[in-house]
C-alpha positions as CSV (number, residue, x, y, z in Angstrom):
1,M,40.0,72.7,-37.0
2,D,38.6,71.3,-33.6
3,F,41.1,71.9,-31.2
4,L,39.7,72.1,-27.7
5,L,41.2,74.9,-25.6
6,T,40.4,74.4,-21.8
7,I,41.9,76.6,-19.0
8,I,42.5,75.4,-15.3
9,T,41.8,77.7,-12.2
10,L,44.7,78.3,-10.4
11,P,45.0,76.3,-7.2
12,D,43.9,79.6,-5.0
13,F,41.2,82.1,-5.1
14,F,42.1,85.4,-5.7
15,D,40.2,88.6,-6.1
16,G,38.6,89.2,-9.6
17,E,38.8,85.8,-10.3
18,T,35.7,85.4,-11.5
19,D,35.5,88.7,-13.3
20,C,38.5,86.9,-15.0
21,I,36.6,83.8,-15.8
22,E,33.8,85.4,-17.5
23,R,36.2,87.6,-19.9
24,L,37.8,84.7,-20.8
25,F,34.3,83.1,-21.8
26,D,33.1,86.5,-23.5
27,T,36.3,86.3,-25.9
28,G,35.7,82.6,-26.9
29,L,36.6,80.0,-24.1
30,E,34.8,77.4,-24.5
31,S,36.0,75.2,-21.4
32,L,37.1,75.8,-17.8
33,H,38.2,73.8,-15.1
34,L,37.2,74.7,-11.6
35,R,40.4,73.0,-9.7
36,K,41.0,74.2,-5.7
37,P,42.8,71.1,-4.2
38,G,41.2,71.6,-0.6
39,C,38.5,73.9,-0.7
40,S,35.5,73.4,1.1
41,E,32.2,72.8,-0.5
42,R,30.7,76.2,0.4
43,Q,34.0,77.5,-1.3
44,M,33.1,75.9,-4.3
45,R,29.4,77.1,-3.9
46,N,30.5,80.6,-3.5
47,L,33.2,80.3,-6.6
48,I,30.1,78.5,-9.0
49,E,27.3,81.0,-8.1
50,A,29.6,84.1,-8.6
51,I,29.6,83.2,-12.6
52,E,27.0,84.1,-14.6
53,P,24.6,81.1,-15.1
54,Q,25.0,81.2,-18.8
55,Y,28.7,80.3,-18.4
56,R,27.9,77.5,-16.2
57,R,27.7,74.8,-18.9
58,R,31.3,75.3,-20.1
59,L,32.3,74.4,-16.3
60,I,34.2,71.1,-15.4
61,I,34.6,70.3,-11.1
62,H,37.6,68.7,-9.9
63,S,35.9,68.0,-6.4
64,H,32.4,68.3,-5.0
65,F,31.1,66.3,-7.8
66,H,27.5,66.5,-6.7
67,L,27.6,70.4,-7.7
68,A,28.0,69.4,-11.1
69,D,24.7,68.0,-11.4
70,E,22.8,70.9,-8.7
71,Y,24.5,73.6,-10.7
72,G,24.0,72.1,-14.3
73,L,27.9,72.0,-15.0
74,N,29.0,70.4,-17.9
75,G,30.8,67.4,-16.2
76,I,33.4,66.2,-13.5
77,H,37.2,65.7,-13.6
78,L,38.8,62.7,-11.7
79,N,42.5,62.2,-10.8
80,S,44.4,59.3,-10.8
81,S,42.8,57.8,-7.4
82,Y,39.7,57.0,-9.3
83,D,39.7,53.8,-11.2
84,G,36.5,54.0,-12.8
85,I,33.6,56.2,-13.4
86,P,31.8,57.2,-10.0
87,K,27.9,56.3,-9.9
88,G,25.1,58.6,-11.0
89,F,27.7,60.6,-13.8
90,G,26.9,58.6,-16.9
91,K,25.2,61.2,-18.7
92,M,28.0,64.0,-17.7
93,T,31.0,64.8,-19.5
94,V,33.5,63.0,-17.1
95,G,37.6,63.1,-18.0
96,R,40.7,62.2,-16.0
97,S,44.2,63.0,-15.5
98,C,46.9,60.7,-16.7
99,H,50.6,60.4,-16.7
100,S,51.5,57.3,-18.8
101,V,50.8,56.7,-22.5
102,S,48.8,53.3,-21.2
103,E,47.1,55.0,-19.1
104,A,45.8,57.4,-21.5
105,S,45.1,54.6,-23.5
106,H,43.1,52.8,-21.2
107,Y,41.0,55.4,-19.4
108,G,40.6,57.4,-22.9
109,R,38.3,54.1,-23.8
110,I,36.5,54.8,-20.7
111,C,36.0,58.5,-20.4
112,D,34.9,61.3,-22.5
113,Y,38.6,62.8,-22.4
114,V,41.9,62.4,-20.5
115,F,44.3,64.8,-19.7
116,L,48.0,63.4,-20.5
117,S,50.7,65.5,-18.5
118,P,53.2,66.8,-18.2
119,V,54.0,67.1,-22.1
120,F,56.4,70.0,-21.7
121,D,58.0,71.1,-18.6
122,S,55.2,72.5,-16.4
123,I,55.3,76.3,-15.8
124,S,53.0,76.4,-12.7
125,K,54.9,73.3,-10.8
126,Q,58.8,74.0,-10.4
127,G,60.7,70.5,-11.3
128,Y,57.9,69.1,-13.1
129,R,59.5,68.0,-16.0
130,S,58.2,66.8,-19.4
131,A,57.9,62.9,-19.2
132,F,57.3,62.7,-23.2
133,S,59.0,62.6,-26.5
134,L,56.8,64.3,-29.2
135,P,57.5,62.0,-31.8
136,E,57.2,58.7,-30.0
137,L,53.2,60.6,-28.8
138,S,52.6,61.3,-32.5
139,G,53.3,57.3,-33.3
140,A,51.0,56.6,-30.6
141,F,48.1,58.4,-32.3
142,K,48.8,57.2,-35.6
143,N,49.1,53.7,-34.7
144,G,45.8,53.9,-32.4
145,T,47.3,53.7,-29.1
146,L,46.1,56.8,-28.1
147,G,42.5,58.0,-29.2
148,G,41.1,61.6,-30.7
149,N,40.4,62.8,-27.3
150,V,43.8,63.0,-25.6
151,I,44.0,66.9,-23.9
152,A,47.9,68.2,-23.7
153,L,48.6,69.4,-20.4
154,G,51.8,71.0,-18.6
155,G,54.3,74.0,-20.1
156,I,52.1,74.9,-23.1
157,N,52.7,78.3,-24.4
158,G,52.5,80.6,-27.5
159,D,56.0,78.6,-28.7
160,N,54.6,75.3,-28.7
161,I,51.1,75.1,-29.0
162,I,51.2,74.4,-32.4
163,R,53.4,71.4,-32.2
164,L,50.7,69.7,-30.1
165,V,48.3,70.1,-33.4
166,E,50.9,68.4,-35.5
167,T,51.3,66.0,-32.9
168,G,47.9,64.8,-32.9
169,F,46.1,66.3,-29.9
170,A,42.6,66.6,-29.4
171,G,43.2,69.9,-27.6
172,A,45.3,71.9,-24.7
173,A,44.7,72.4,-21.3
174,M,46.5,75.4,-19.8
175,L,47.3,76.7,-16.1
176,G,50.3,78.3,-15.7
177,Y,51.0,80.3,-19.1
178,I,47.0,81.8,-19.3
179,W,47.3,83.2,-15.8
180,E,50.4,85.3,-16.4
181,N,48.1,87.3,-18.4
182,P,44.7,85.6,-19.0
183,V,43.0,87.5,-21.4
184,G,45.6,88.5,-23.5
185,N,47.3,85.3,-23.7
186,F,44.4,83.3,-24.7
187,L,43.7,85.6,-27.3
188,K,47.3,84.9,-28.4
189,I,46.9,81.2,-28.2
190,K,43.7,81.5,-30.6
191,N,45.1,83.6,-32.4
192,L,48.1,81.6,-33.5
193,L,45.7,78.4,-34.3
194,Q,43.6,80.5,-36.3
195,Q,46.5,81.4,-38.0
196,N,48.0,78.4,-38.8
197,F,44.9,76.0,-39.1
198,Q,42.1,77.5,-40.7
199,K,39.6,75.8,-42.4
């Protein structure tokens, strides 16, 4: 089963963060998003340079996009302030955050993937409530309104991950739940998916 698990960093830097990231990659994580709102270019460089070069092709950056090419990262991720893809990034993986079915439908045709959120009540953002019903989303996948490159975000944990696969999502992006116990919770999710959807 090709269901992508990706992790988004906490907004703030913390001691031992790069060790944590590398342990996640060692346990099978394929993709990690470097999202540090408001960080300086130097701070982002320091974070990237602290991660072993062998893992950089699994990183997607949310700011200071020119560093993606410089360090050989996987790609860039756009927020809703971007209407199209910035020039010079056409050969990289480009994703975008979306908050409605119509937005995800539109940008899903332009970008390599889109995040759709919040699918469930957010764990990391207090009061950030789910904006969708899974049956309605399932219908949007079945009728082609949503494509095969939509990644769920928001409130995802071991209790609801299976429902996302059944709904039709191509993957899940996790933040709050994962960072409570990074390696342990990632392995729990990974094992749940393998047990329920083994090829």
